[in-house]
N, C-alpha and C positions, 0 to 999 in steps of 0.2 A: 559406401560413402561416396558422394560425388561432390565436386567443387563447382562453383558457378562464378561467372565473371561478376565484378562489382556492379551493384545497381546504379542506375543513373539518377534515380529520384526525380525524374522529370515531372513537373506539375501537369495535371490533367488539362489539356488545352481547352476543353469546353466548360471548365468550371466558371461559374458566374463571378463577376467582379465583386469585391467586398468593400464596403465603406471603410474608410481609413480608421474610423473610431473603433472598429471591432478588434480586440487584441488577439495576438497569437497566444496560444494556451499550452503550457508545459506543466504536466503533473509528474513530479519526481517521487517515486515510492521506494523507500528503503525497506529492507526485509528483516524483521525481528530487531528493530532499533529501540533501545530503551529510552524512557522519557528524559533522563539526564545524561545522555550520551553525546550531547553537543556542548560546545563551549557556552552558548547562549542559554542553555538550560542547566548548567552546573557540572559539566564533565570534570572528573578528576582522574589522575593516573593511579597506578598501583600503590603509590606512597601517600595518596590523599591530596597531592598538590594539584592545582588547576591544570587541566589538560587542554592545550591549544591544538585541537585536532580538527576543527571545523571552521576555519577562518572565512571561507566563502559563504557558508550557510549563515554564520554569525553576522556577516555583513548584509546579507539579504534581510535578516531579522532587524538589524539596526535601521535599515532603509525601507522597511516594510512593516508588516504586522506580525507579531508573534502571539500565538494562541496558547494560553495556559490550561484550557479545558477542552482540548481536542480529543475526541474519542474515536477509536477504530470500531467499525461495525461488528467486529468479532475479536475474540482473543486468540484467533488462529488465522492462518494465511488466506486460504482460498475463499472462505465465506466473505471476508472483507472485500476481496477482489470482485466477487459477484455483485456486491452492493455498489462498488465503485463503477462498474461497467453499466449497471442498469439504473442506478439512482433509486433503487427500491430495496425493501427488506430482502436480504439474501434468502430468508426462509420461504419466500414465495416460490423459489425454484428448488426442485428436488436435490440437485447437486449442491446447493448452498447449505444443505444439512450435514454434509460430510465435514469432519473436523480432523484433518483437512482432506481434500480430494486426493485419493491415493494415486501414487505413481503407477502402480499395477492396476489393470482394469480387467482381470480375468473373470470376475464375477458379475460385473455390471459396467456398462458404458455410460458415463455421466459427463455432463459438461454444459456449457452455455449454448443453447440452441441458436443456430445462425438466424432463425426467424425472429428472435427477440430483439427489439430496439435497444440500442446501446449508446453510450456517450459518443463513441467515434462514428457510428452510423448516422446519428442525428446531427452531429457536427458536420459530417460530410454532406448530408442533404442540404445544410445551410451554406455550403460553399467552402468548407475547410478541407485542406489536405491533411490526411491523418496517418500517423505512424505509431507503432508500438516497438520500442527497443528494450529488450530485456525479458523478464519473466512473464509467462502467460498463466499457467496453472488453472485453466478453466476448461479442461477437457482435452483429450488427445486427438491428433489427426487420425484418419481423414474426416471423422464426423464433426470435429470442432476445430477451431483455430482462429487466430487474429484476423486473417484476411477474409474469413467467412462472417466475421462480426463487426465489420465496418472500418477496419484499418486498411489503408491503401498499401502500406508497407509494413513488414515485420522482419526484425532480426533479433534472435534470442533463443530461448528454450521453453519447452512446454511443461516440464515437470515442476515439482515443488522445490527442487534444489538442483544445483549444478556444481560439479567440480570446477574450480577456477582455472585449471590447466588442461585437464582431459576433456572438459566440456561434455560430460556425461551425466545422466540422471543418477539418483541415489543407488540404483542397482547396477550401475556401470555401463548402461547402454548409451551410445552416442546420442546427443540431444542438443545440437546446434543447428539452427535453421535460418534460411533467408527466404521470406515468403513461405511457399509450401515445399521447399526443397532442402534436404539436408546439406550442410556445408562443413568444410574443414577449415579451421583457422588456427594460427599460432598466437599465443599471447594470454595474458591474464584477463579473466572475464570482465572485470570492472573496466579495464582500459578498452577492451573491444567494444563494450556497450557505449562508452563515452565517445569513442571515435565515430561509430555509426550514427549516434545522435547528432554530432557536429556536422557530419556529412549531410544528413537530412536537412538540418537548418540551413546550411550553406547553399543547398540546391534549390531552396524555395524562391520562386520569382517574387519580385517586389509587388506588393499589393495582393498577393495570394496568402490569406491567413492560414495558419496551420495549427493542428493539435498534435502535440508530441507527448506520448505516454512513455516516460523513461523509468522503467521498473528494474532497479538494480537488484542483484542477488545479495549484495553486501548489506549488513554484516552476517548474513545467514551462514550456518555451518556448511561445508567444512571450513574451519578457521585457518585461512592461508593468506599470506602476504605475497607480494610480487616475487619475493626471493625464495618461496617455499615449494618450488616444483618437486624437489626430492621428497619433501614432507608429504605432498599429495600422493606420490607413488607409495610411500610407506604406509599410509593409513587406508589406502584403497581396499585392501583385503581384510581389514579388521573392523570396519564400521566407522564412517566419517563423523558420526555424531557422538561416538563413544570415546574417542581418543583425540588428543592434541588440543591446541589452542592455549591462550593465556590472555590476560587483560591487555598486555602490550600488543599481541598479534591482533586481537579484536579491534583495538583502537587504531592500529595502522590500517586495517581494512576500511575503517570509517574515514581516515585521513585521505586515502587514495580516492574514495568515492567523492569526498569534498573537493579534492583536486580536480576531478572530472567535472564536477558542477562548475568549478571555476572556468574550465575550458568552454562549457556551454555559455556562460555569461560573456566570455570574451568573444565568442562567435557572434552573439547577438549584438554586442557593442560594435564590432567591426562592420556589421551590416546596418547599423543605425536602427535596430529593432528592439533594443532592450527596453526603452521607455514604454512601448506599447505591447509588452509581453507580460502576461500574468504567469508567474512561476509559483507553484505551490510545492512545498517539500514536506513530506510526512512519512509515517511508517504504517505497515499493514496491521501491526499489533504490537503489544509490549515486548520488551526485551527478554532474552533467554539467559544462557549460562553465564556469560562474561559481561552482561550488560549492567548498566546502572539505572535503576528505576527510582532512585531517591527523589522525593521523600516517601514514595509509595511502597507498599508490600505487594507480593504476588508477581507473576511473570506470565509469559505466553501460556495460554490454556486456562488462565484464571480470569474470572470476572471481577476480581479485586482491581483496584486502580492501576497497579503495576502491569496488569495484563491488557488493559484497554485504553489507558490514557497515554497519548503519544505526543511527541513533539510535532508542531506544525508551524510553518512559516509561509506567509503569502507576500509576494513582492510584485508590484505593478506601479511604477512611478507615475504613469499617466492616470491611473484609475483608483489607487488606494492611498490612504494616509501613510505617512512615513514615521518610523520610530514609535509606533504605538504597541501596546500590549492589550490583548482582548481576552476577557475571561468568560465570554459567552459559550455555554456548552454546545458543542456541535459534533456531528458524526461524519464519517467518511462520505456517505451518500449525499450529504449536504453540498459537498464540493462538486459532485456531478451536476446537481441543479444549478449551482453557481456558474460553472463553466458553460452550461447550456444557455443560461441567461446572457452571459457575456458574448456568446457566439450568435445571439439572436435566433437560436434554434428552439423550435417548439417540441415539447414532449409528445410522444404518441398518445392519443387520447384513450387508446385501449390498454395502455400501460402507464397509468398516472404515477408520477414520482411520489415516493415517500420522503425523499430528502427535501430540504428547505434551502432555497437560494439565500446566501449570506450577503449578496452584493448590496442590497439596499441598506442593510445594517452597517456594513463597513463604510459605505459612502455617506452615512448619516442621512439617508433619504427615507428610512422607515424605522420604526421602533423594534426593539427585540421582541420576538415572539416567545411567550412562555409555553413550554411544552415538556412532556416527559420523554426521556430516552430509554429504550428497552433493549434487553439482551436475553437470549436463552441458549443453553448449550446442553448437549447430551452428556458431555464429560462432567462427571460428578453432579449431574442433575442440577446444573446451575441456572439461576434466574437473577435478573437485576433490573432495577428501575432507578433512574436518577431524575429528581424533580428539584430544580434549583440546587441547594446544597444538601438536600436529603437524598440518601441512597438506601434502597432496600436490596439486600443480597440474600439469596437462598443457595446453600451449597451443602452437599452431603446430608440433606434432610434437616438442616438447621437454619432458622431465620435470623437475620441480622438487620439492624437499623443504625445507620451512621450519619453524623453531621459532618460532611466533608470540609466545611469551613473551619471547624474547630479541631477536626480529627482526620486529616488527610491520610494517615496511616491505617485507618480503619481498625482501631484497637478497642474502642469503647462501644459496646453493643447497647444501644439505647432503647431496645424494643420494650422493655418493661417500664421505662420512664415515659415513653410516648406511644402507648399501644394504639391509639386512634390513627396516628400517622402510619404506623406499620400496617394496620388493617387497610387503610386507604390505598397505600402503594401496592399491597398485595392484590387488592381487588382490581386496581388499574392494570396490573400485569396480566391478570386472568382475562380481563376484557380484551386486551390487546392480543394475547395469545390466541384467543378464540377467532380472531379475524384472519389467522394464517393457517396454512396447511399443517397438519400434525407432522412431527418428525417421524420419518420412516423407521420402523424397528430395525432395519438392516443398515442404518446409517452408521458410519464409523465415528466413534468417539475419540479415537486417537490411533494413529498409524504406527503399528509395531510390526516389524518383520524379523525373520530369522537371519542374523548377520552372516551365518555360515553360507547363505545362498549368494552372497556378494561375489562377483567374479574377480579374478585376479587382474591386475592392470594389464592393458594391452597397448600401451603407448610408451 
């Protein structure tokens, strides 16, 4: 382990000047956050009382647009991140078929190829300064990494999870990096990420637009608050996903993340840049053990609504309406297309986007586009299509048809009442699936490891 001096974040001197109308772009991604884990989406504490755990995000929603039908590209982490980075179906990339991309890579080396155009590389080509602060989870170094895929600056971790105090991956290996160098730092991971994000924002020159990807680890396991350093040491040898946590701990993790976002907003205000900054907050998939996905059923790893419908808030005073709720179905990769349009960045013609920019819809300049949304997963052989309020779901060999407008909890299987609709959606899924590479037979459907191999704490 080696330590490095703090980065200067100095803007690249030869970057072209940007028109003042182009916004700064901040994409904030929570990890395993449930649909109703925010105050603005109905959070409650362990007693059922309203939980005031996200006042900053709630304020962004009140002064921006809250989306009631935002969907993650996958019900598990790394596939959604491939879609976010590329603006394309994650299934187009071999590594996007892993559910999720494993921390250990002994059998295969997979990740996001540095040659593939990405949201940060395209934004950088358009004159933006780019940074990723937080979770990468798109392939291990040295073959893959944020600075190889368009980010000027990186501070965070590569694996799918990180201990909040030891800053190690799920197998106990040190995993905290600044650019391409390992670093040592003291502190709670959420706070470290917030501080680095604020440093990056504060260092940007006036007139230099920036793209900041702030990918928090919260509220992903291990479930630890700022005061839980001793708890971190206790669970390190017995499996961080198998022990510990509570609703109170989980919600405190969200509260600290929200506090950090408040610091981001304060930095933007102090610089006079808040009005022309597009902030999007969402989650990479549905919630897990202690989350609240109400009114939906299912969770992470499920193509039920609880596994893929996520909270999403967009805030841009200069460019978006305020105080609105939008029920247009959208996916993670649509925000890649939206950010690129805001940046005036052209997609690579050899890698056309599958996502749809929402900017015209949100600014009332273009009508809503009717389209189907699709998913496929190796886990439990799942398939799903959403067309308006209709949803086709296939899981464990059984077909389901739901009317989400009347039955958001997906309890009433309407396949016998509307067989033509079921057949139409199944046929649409089959046509879509045929346009994509098949899922490799060695793709992981779920990462399971022997907890006896976990090392004892070394900190």
